[in-house]
C-alpha positions in Angstrom: 45.0 -35.1 7.0 43.0 -32.0 5.9 44.8 -28.8 6.1 43.4 -25.9 8.2 41.2 -23.7 5.9 42.2 -20.1 5.4 40.6 -17.6 7.8 40.0 -15.1 5.0 39.6 -15.3 1.2 40.0 -11.9 -0.4 39.3 -11.3 -4.1 40.8 -7.9 -4.8 40.2 -7.5 -8.5 36.7 -6.4 -9.4 34.9 -4.7 -12.3 32.9 -1.7 -11.5 30.7 1.1 -12.9 32.1 4.2 -14.5 31.5 7.6 -13.0 29.1 8.4 -15.9 27.1 5.2 -15.2 26.7 6.1 -11.5 25.7 9.6 -12.4 23.0 8.2 -14.7 21.5 6.1 -11.9 21.9 8.6 -9.0 18.7 9.9 -7.7 16.6 7.5 -9.8 13.6 6.0 -7.9 14.3 2.3 -7.1 10.9 1.5 -8.7 12.1 2.9 -12.0 15.3 0.8 -11.9 13.3 -2.4 -11.0 11.0 -1.7 -13.9 14.1 -1.4 -16.2 15.2 -4.8 -14.9 11.8 -6.4 -15.8 10.5 -6.1 -12.2 13.5 -7.7 -10.5 16.6 -6.8 -8.6 15.2 -5.5 -5.3 16.6 -6.8 -2.1 14.2 -8.8 0.1 11.7 -6.6 2.0 12.9 -7.8 5.4 16.1 -5.7 4.7 15.0 -2.2 5.6 16.5 1.2 6.5 17.6 1.9 10.1 16.2 5.1 11.5 15.0 6.5 8.1 13.6 9.6 9.9 17.2 10.6 10.8 19.6 8.8 8.5 19.8 9.2 4.7 18.0 6.5 2.6 19.5 7.3 -0.8 22.6 5.5 -1.9 24.1 4.9 -5.4 27.4 3.2 -5.6 29.7 0.3 -6.3 29.3 -2.7 -4.0 32.0 -4.4 -2.0 30.8 -7.8 -0.8 31.7 -9.5 2.4 30.6 -13.0 3.5 30.4 -13.6 7.3 30.1 -16.9 9.2 27.4 -17.1 11.9 28.2 -14.7 14.8 31.5 -13.7 13.1 32.5 -10.4 11.6 36.2 -10.8 10.8 35.3 -10.3 7.1 33.7 -7.0 7.9 36.7 -5.8 9.8 39.2 -6.9 7.1 36.9 -5.6 4.4 37.4 -2.1 5.6 40.9 -2.3 4.1 39.4 -3.0 0.7 36.9 -0.1 0.7 37.3 2.4 -2.1 35.8 5.9 -2.2 32.0 5.8 -2.0 31.8 2.0 -1.9 28.7 0.4 -0.3 29.6 -2.7 1.8 27.1 -5.5 1.7 27.6 -8.2 4.3 25.9 -11.6 3.8 25.3 -13.6 7.1 22.9 -16.2 5.9 20.2 -14.2 7.8 22.0 -14.9 11.1 19.8 -13.6 13.9 21.8 -14.5 17.0 24.0 -11.4 17.1 24.8 -8.1 15.4 27.1 -7.9 12.4 28.0 -4.2 12.8 27.7 -1.3 15.4 28.4 2.4 15.6 32.2 2.2 15.9 32.6 0.0 12.9 30.2 2.2 11.0 32.5 5.1 11.9 35.5 3.2 10.6 33.6 2.6 7.3 33.0 6.3 7.1 36.6 7.0 7.7 37.6 4.5 5.0 35.4 6.4 2.5 32.4 4.1 2.4 29.0 5.6 1.8 26.8 3.0 3.4 26.3 -0.6 4.7 23.7 -3.3 3.9 23.3 -6.7 5.5 20.8 -9.5 5.8 21.8 -9.8 9.5 21.3 -7.6 12.5 23.0 -4.4 13.8 23.4 -2.7 17.2 24.2 0.7 18.7 21.5 2.5 16.7 21.9 5.8 18.6 25.6 5.9 17.8 24.9 4.9 14.2 22.7 7.9 13.9 25.6 10.1 14.9 27.8 8.5 12.3 25.3 9.6 9.7 25.7 6.9 7.0 22.8 5.0 5.5 22.4 1.5 6.9 20.0 -1.3 5.9 19.5 -4.5 7.8 17.1 -7.2 8.9 16.8 -6.0 12.5 18.5 -5.0 15.7 20.2 -6.9 18.6 22.6 -5.9 21.3 24.3 -9.3 21.2 28.0 -9.2 20.3 29.7 -11.2 17.5 33.2 -12.7 17.3 35.9 -11.8 14.9 37.8 -15.0 14.4 36.8 -16.1 10.9 36.4 -17.6 8.5 35.1 -15.1 6.0 35.3 -13.9 2.4 35.7 -10.5 0.8 34.9 -9.6 -2.8 33.4 -13.0 -3.7 29.8 -13.5 -4.9 27.1 -13.5 -2.2 23.3 -14.1 -2.0 20.8 -12.0 -0.2 17.4 -13.7 -0.5 16.9 -14.4 -4.2 19.4 -11.7 -5.3 22.9 -12.7 -6.4 25.4 -10.0 -5.9 29.0 -9.5 -7.0 31.6 -6.9 -6.0 31.5 -4.2 -8.6 27.7 -4.4 -9.1 25.7 -1.2 -8.3 23.3 -0.7 -5.4 20.7 2.1 -5.6 18.5 2.7 -2.6 15.7 5.1 -1.5 12.9 5.0 1.1 11.3 2.1 -0.7 14.3 -0.2 -0.5 17.3 -1.1 -2.6 17.9 -2.6 -6.0 21.1 -4.3 -7.2 22.1 -3.8 -10.9 24.7 -6.2 -12.2 27.6 -4.4 -13.7 27.2 -6.1 -17.0 23.6 -4.8 -17.2 24.2 -1.2 -16.4 24.2 0.1 -19.9 20.9 -1.7 -20.8 19.2 -0.5 -17.6 20.4 3.1 -18.1 19.2 3.0 -21.7 15.7 2.0 -20.6 15.3 4.7 -18.0 14.4 7.6 -20.3 11.4 5.7 -21.6 10.3 4.7 -18.1 10.6 8.3 -16.9 8.5 9.5 -19.8 5.8 6.9 -19.2 5.7 7.7 -15.4 5.6 11.4 -16.1 2.7 11.0 -18.5 0.8 8.8 -16.1 1.4 11.3 -13.3 -0.3 14.0 -15.4 -3.2 11.7 -16.3 -3.8 11.0 -12.6 -3.6 14.7 -11.8 -6.2 15.2 -14.5 -8.6 12.7 -12.9 -7.7 9.3 -14.3 -9.6 6.6 -12.3 -8.0 3.5 -13.8 -5.5 2.5 -16.5 -7.1 2.6 -20.0 -6.0 -1.0 -20.6 -8.0 -2.1 -17.6 -11.0 -0.2 -18.8 -10.8 -1.8 -22.2 -10.6 -5.2 -20.6 -13.7 -4.6 -18.5 -15.6 -3.6 -21.7 -14.5 -6.7 -23.6 -15.9 -10.2 -23.9 -13.1 -11.6 -21.7 -15.0 -10.3 -18.6 -18.3 -11.9 -17.5 -20.5 -10.1 -15.0 -22.8 -12.3 -12.9 
């Protein structure tokens, strides 16, 4: 006889960024951070900001993961008790599209718990109320359908959003372009690369302002024997 599985699995211990590491990433364009990660780390493009004209799009904080079953949000509810100051809750639903995973009242609870935002590969509802709460929210879409809260679910365990693997304690940085996840064990390397990336971008901005038409490397390629004009 198989025993009944647990309704919730909660992994409470998690590594996380230091305050200095978060400060080093805060306000950095997501494109710069993706460049520092060799062009990777961005969440799938179908996960987008809700109401970016009225809600903030910038987040930079430690991730708390929750894993929800189809049409079930018990893990989100229970995860509110695991939220630490300025955490960003990320809920994996397996791209469930039959009902919402969060609404305005639970977003209000997340704000009361000290969270700074919410991200999911599922759907949300109560957008007008979510605007009033004022926290950033990213999702795959909107549906008024209601979920259940009966489990099973997991909190603090690794999740997958598209091709991006995410652990509690990793860092999410977002802006109007989207969101990038930086694994906690890569934070120092990413931060160390950002000064060089900023210098290169600033230099290129100046060249464009001065009339640059195309990258010099492309112009050199067009003038080489590797290009045949017919």
